[in-house]
C-alpha positions in Angstrom: 100.7 112.4 113.1 102.0 112.9 116.6 105.3 114.7 117.5 107.2 111.4 116.9 105.9 111.0 113.3 103.5 108.2 114.3 100.2 108.0 112.4 97.4 108.6 115.0 94.4 109.4 112.9 92.8 110.2 109.6 90.1 112.5 108.3 88.2 111.0 105.4 85.9 112.3 102.8 83.1 110.4 104.6 84.0 112.3 107.8 83.8 115.7 105.9 80.4 114.8 104.4 79.1 113.8 107.9 80.4 117.1 109.4 79.0 119.2 106.6 75.6 117.6 106.7 74.6 119.2 110.0 73.0 122.6 110.4 76.0 123.9 112.4 78.7 122.8 110.0 80.1 126.4 109.5 81.1 126.6 113.2 82.9 123.3 112.8 85.2 124.7 110.2 87.2 126.5 113.0 87.6 123.5 115.3 90.7 121.4 115.4 90.9 118.5 113.1 91.7 116.3 116.1 88.0 116.6 117.1 86.9 114.8 113.9 89.6 112.2 113.0 89.3 108.5 113.3 91.8 107.5 116.0 92.6 104.1 114.5 93.6 104.4 110.9 93.5 101.2 108.8 97.1 100.4 107.9 99.1 97.8 106.0 102.9 97.1 106.0 105.0 97.2 102.8 105.3 93.4 102.8 101.6 92.7 103.1 100.0 91.1 100.0 97.4 92.8 97.8 94.9 90.1 98.9 95.5 91.2 102.5 95.1 94.9 101.5 91.8 94.2 99.7 90.5 92.3 102.7 91.3 95.2 105.0 89.5 97.6 102.7 86.4 95.4 102.6 86.4 94.6 106.3 86.8 98.3 107.3 84.8 99.8 104.4 87.6 102.2 103.4 89.0 103.1 100.0 92.6 104.0 101.2 95.1 102.3 103.4 98.1 103.9 105.0 101.3 102.0 104.6 103.4 102.2 107.7 106.9 100.9 108.7 107.7 98.9 111.8 107.7 102.1 113.9 104.2 102.9 112.7 105.4 105.9 110.7 103.5 106.5 107.5 105.5 105.8 104.3 102.7 105.8 101.8 99.0 105.4 100.9 97.5 102.6 99.0 94.1 103.1 97.3 91.6 100.8 95.8 92.4 102.5 92.5 96.1 101.6 92.9 95.1 98.0 93.6 92.7 97.7 90.7 95.3 99.3 88.3 97.9 96.8 89.4 95.5 93.9 88.9 94.2 95.1 85.5 97.6 95.9 84.0 99.0 92.5 85.0 96.0 90.6 83.6 
C-alpha cells in the first residue's frame, strides 16, 4: 500500500518461488519488496458477483483477489477456497 492506503502491488507465492529458484536468491532476501511486487494487483469490488470473481481468477491465473472500495483501498481478500466453500455449502 502507498502512504494513502491505496493498494499498489502484491507479492505472491509464485513470485517467491521464482525469486528462490535462482542461484543468487539469498542476496535477494535483503532487497526491498517493492522490487518484486506485481504493480497491478487483481481486484474486485464488494458488489461484484462470484461469477465475475471467478472469471477474474481464471483470466489472470491467480488464486486470490483483493477486495477494494471505491477509493481503491483494500478491505479484504477473496480466495478461490472462499468461493468454492460458498458454492459447495449452498448447493
